[in-house]
N, C-alpha and C positions, 0 to 999 in steps of 0.2 A: 391487206397490213402486210407491210415490209418483217419479214423476219428472221432474212438474212443476215441486216445489221445485231439484230438481237442474238441469235444463237453464236456470231461471230465474241460480242461482249461475252456472254455466257463460255464459249471456248477459251477465251486470254486468262481467266480464270481459275483454269483446270490447274492442278498441282504439277505435272507433268512441265506441262509449256513455262507456267513460274519456274521449276526447276532449273530450266534451261537457260534460263537468264538470269539465275542466283548464281549458277556456273559461272556463264561466260563472265558475269561484272568481276566476282572473287578472282578466279584464275588469273583476271586479267590487270586486278588494282596492285599498285604495290606496294605492299605491307611492309617492307623496309622502311619506307617513310615513319613508322611507328614503331621502329625496334629500336628502344630505349636502352638496350645493352643485349650481349649478344645473348642474354638467356633470359630476357623478358622482350613482349609488344606490350605496349599499351595504347588505344586510342580510344576516341568517344567512340558511341554509338553513332552519331551523327554519320560518323562517316562511312557507313552501311543503311543509312538510310533509306537509301533506295529499294533494295532490296526488300529490308525489313516492311518499307510501305506492301511492296510486293506479298510478302508472306501474310499480311496481315488479312489482306483482301481475294487468299482462298483456303479452302479446305484441305487442313494438313492430314495425312494419311494418319493410322490411329497410333504406329509409333513412333508419333511427334508428339507430345504434350503442347508445346507449342514453337513458336518461330523460333527460340533460340538454341533448341533441340538439333533443329536445322542448318542453322549455322552452325551450331558446335560440330556436327559432323564434318561440313563443307571447310571451316576453318582447320580441321583436325588435318585434313586431308592437305590442305592449302599449304601450312605451314610444320607438315610434318609431323605432329605430335604424337607421342607415344603414350602408353597408359600411364606414366609416370609422370606427364606433362600436366600442367594445371591450367583449365580454360573457366573463367569467369566471367559472367554477366551483370556485374555491378551496378548502382544507379547510376546510370548515361554513361560508366565505362564499359571496356573491355579489357580483360587482362590475357594472356596468353605466356606463362609461365614454361621455360624449359628447363627440366630436371637435369641438373650436372651430374656427370661420376669425378670423383678426386683418388686421384693415387693413391694407392693407401703406402704411409709411408711405417717402416719398422722404425723400432725402437720412440712412437709417439708417446708422446708422455698422458696427453689424453684426447684419446679419438670421440669424445662426444666432445670436443670444444676442437676439432683439428686440429689437433698440438700446439694450440693457442692460451697463454696462460694466463689464466681469471685476470691478471692485471688488466693485460694489453685488451681482452674483453668488456669489463667494469670500465675502461678508459673508455673504448670506442662507444660505449651505453653512454655514458656520462655527453661527448662531445657530439652525438647524432642525436639523443633520445634525454637531453637532459631533466625534462619536467614527467620522464614516461609516456611522451606522445604515440610512441607506437602501437602502447595497449588499447588506445582510442582505435587507432588506425585497423589494428589487426580484427578487433570487435569488429568494427564498422565494413570488415569484409565478411567477417565469420558467415552470418544468415547465408550471405549467395554461395558459399561454397557447401555449405550444409543441404539447404535448397536443390542447388543440383549435380553435386559431387558426392559430398558423404551422407546422403540421403538414403533411407531404409527402403524408400520405394523403387531403388533401382540397384539395390546392391545386399546380400544375404550376408547375415555377421560373417562368413567368413572372407567374402569378398573385402568387407569391411575392415577385418584386420590385416587384410595383406596392403590396401591402400592409404588409410586413416594417418599415416606416421609421414608419408611420403607428402601427403597433400597439405597435411598442415607445415613442412617445411617449406613446400613451394609457395605458401600463404606467406610467412613469417617474411621467406625472402624476398618477396614483392614488395615489402614495406623497405627491407634493408637496402636492395635496390633503390627503391624510389627515391631514398630519404637520406642515404649516405653518399657519400663522394667514395667507396671504396670499387674498387678493380679487380684486386683477387679474389679471387673463385674460395680459395681455403679459408680467407677470413670472412668474406661474405659466408659462405657457410658457418665456419665456426662460432662468428654472432649468431646467425638466427639461429643455432641450437643454445646458443645462451640464453636465448631470449625467449626460445617454447619452452624450455624447461621452466622459465618465470612462473609462463602463461598455461600451462600444459593442462592442470588441475580445471582452471579456469574454463576452458577451451571444453573440453570434456565434458562439463557438468553443461555446458550450454547445450552439445548433442546432445545429451542424454535427455536433457528437459524436453526438447525437441522430439524424442521418439515417444517420452512421455505424454506430452500434451496430447498430439495423434492419438495416444491407445486410450485415452483415457472419453476422446470423442469418439471412441468404436470404428478408429480407421481399420482397414482389415489390411493393410499392407506393416503398419507400426503394429499387431497382434501376433502376425505372421514372422517376423523378424523378432518379437520378444520371447516367442514360444519356444527358438533354439536356444534357448538360456533356460536349460534343466538340471534336473540331478540326472535324469535318467538320457542317454540317449536319444537322439531326433532323427528324422528324414524327411526333406523337403518332398517337394511336389515332384521336382526333377530328380530323386531319388539320392540328393546326396545326402551324405551322412553325416551327425555333428555329434563331438563325444559332449558326454557329462560338462556342462558349463553353465552351475548355477550363479544367479547373481547374490551374490555374498556380502553382508554388509558390514562394521568394523566389529561387531559382534559376532561376526563368523554366521550369522543368521540368515537361511536360504529363503531368498523370496520369491514367490511361483506367481504364476497368471493368477489364481486367485485372489492372494493378497495383496498383489499391489494393484489389482481392480478394486478393489474393497478400499483401500487406503486411497487410491486416486481417486475414487465416485467421492468417499468422504470430505476429502482436499478439496474437489471441485465444489461440492455444496457452502462448504468453509468460506470458499472465496466468493461463491455468489452472493452467500448472507452478507460475507463482509462490502461486495459491492450493492449490495441494497441499501447495506445500512448508510453508504457513503452517497447514492443518490437519494435517501432519504433524506441526508443531511442537508445536501441542494436543496431539496423539496424545503425543508424547514426554513431554511434562511433566507430564499426568496419568499415566504412566508410573512417571516419577519421583517425584511425590505419595507415587501410593497404594505404591510401595516404602521411601519414607520414614516413611509413616503405619504400615507393617506394622512395619518397623525400630523406630519410637517405641513399639507394642504389646507388640514381644517384650522389649525395655527393661523397660516396664512389667512383662512378666510374669516375666523374671528376677530386679528388685528385690523381689517378692513372693516368688517360691521364695529368694532370696538370705536373703533373713530368716527365711522359714520352716526352711531347713538351720543359721540361729544357735540358733535359738530350740532345736532337737531337740539341738545339740550343749551347747545350757545345760542341758538336761533328764539326757540324759548324765551332764554331769559332774557333776549333784545329785544321780543315782543313786551314780554314784564316790562319792561323799564318805558319803552314806549307807552304802553297805556297809563302808566305811571302818570307821566308826564301829561298824558291827555285830559287825564283827570284834573288836571289840576289848570289847564288853560278854561278861559272861560269866552275863549271867540266862538263862534258857529262852523266857523273855516280854519282849515288848516293848512302848513303848506308841510308834506310829506316825500320822501325819495324815495321813487319804486322802479328797481330796474337800472339805480343809478341816474335818474331822472326826476327833479323835482315835480312836484304836482298839487295841485290844491286839490282838496277833498273837505267834504262835509265832517264833521267831527264826527258825527254818531253813524254818520258811515264808513268814517275811518274805523271807527272803533268796533264796530262790529263784522268788519271784514277781518280784522284781528285778532279775535274771537274764534273767526271761522279759520283761518290760516294755522292760529294754534290749536284748534282742533285737531285741523289733517296733520301735524306734525305730532302732535302727542299720539294717536294712534300711529302714525310710525316709529315711533318711540316706543310704544309697547310691542309693536310686531319684532322689531330689534331685539326687546330686552327677554321675549321669548324665545325670539330663535337665537339669541347669545346663549341664553339658559340652557337650550337643544344642545348645542355646541360645546360648551362645557361638561354636558354630560357626554356628549359622545366620544371627545378625547379622553376624559375619566375613563370609561369603558376601553376606547382604543389603545390608552394605557395599560392596560390590565390584560387583554390581550398581546401586548408586547410582552409583558413581564412573563406571559406564559411561553409563548414562544421563543423566548431568551432563556427561560431554562431548558425548555425541550432542547433550544440548543447549542446549548453550555455542556448538557448531560451527555446528548448524540458526539460531539465532537472530542470530549474526556472520551468514552468507549471507544472512538474511533482511533484515538489517540494511544490507547493500552493496549486497544488488539497491534498497533502496529510497532508499538516500541518491543510488547511481551512475544507478539504471535501465538498464534492460534494452536494448543496443542497437536492436531494433526499435521501443522507445518512441518513438524519436527519428523515423522513418521517420513512426511514424502522428500524432505531431505536426504536422507536417511537409504531410500531406495533409488533419488538420482543420486547419492555418492557412489552406492553400491553398484546400479547401472555403468556410469561413468567409470569407476574401474573396472568391472569386467570388459566393458567395449575396447579398454586400453591392453588387457592381460592379453598378450601374442604367446 
């Protein structure tokens, strides 16, 4: 057996070999083709499909969670990205946003708006985002930022607090640069601040929800992250000290790990119960539809048999008329049309034949009558089933609509925790 080829194939899949090819590709690639602004690169993931395919076919070192982490490292070097810059791997798109510094201007009326008037900022918003389209665009990118950058899996609470504002500013500036004709950096920053303030609470609630979701599923990293928000000073595994930083809600109630875990567990159960009711309603609807379809088929079948029953009665009546005429005839032979052909029959023979045919029609008629009676009963029973399942469906639907309209009582507790965590994360 020739093993040299197999060894060569296995060797080609080693990360060290793949890494050299990735480095060579990225260093020689002209990323300036995708520089849409002095502070933004934007390109489709397909542009890197060659190296992505290579990375998919090798075992990555433990320090990399996925091929994205490798590319993040390589692209950061190639594009000279700093800690304040943002690299996002979105759906089939990659964004590299460079954070730019603005010169401080004395006597600036409002630093949060970079000195731009509210009237001008509102004008820009109306001009470029008249239907609030920026909100949808920002929310669309946010999950990728939370997954790869503002993630409790990579950051401590202290690191999060140092980076989240710059990261969110970069996120909004991607949308502003991509969807406006502004080229003045101060105006881009001013409008970005303006839009960010408008959406800030919503973005922080999303981040808080991501952490709470993982915490409710006993994620170790989420548990470790939340453990630092305490009434008392805490120390992490690296020996870093964290000042008391409790998760306080609007009533100034301090949520701790135990109360959060208990509430999230109840919330999870309530959500599961809701989904179970929803799935049960889907099952009820399917059952109801199956009964309606069965009843429809029965009605179709009964219509066919009713027509057959009427046809047989017509044939029997026709035989009776023929027999009556034969009784009035005195000749020994008669002409009779059978299957569209006139034939001569002995009168007595024809009468016997017609009686025999009548008997067969009567037998068939009785069978149809019995079948029709059974189907009428089955349709009646099917209607009872439909009435029962319609009642179940209406009751289940009404219950779900009530829950959706009013929410579960535990939802309010969960939302209090979510708001409290979002507020705590945002405090600096």
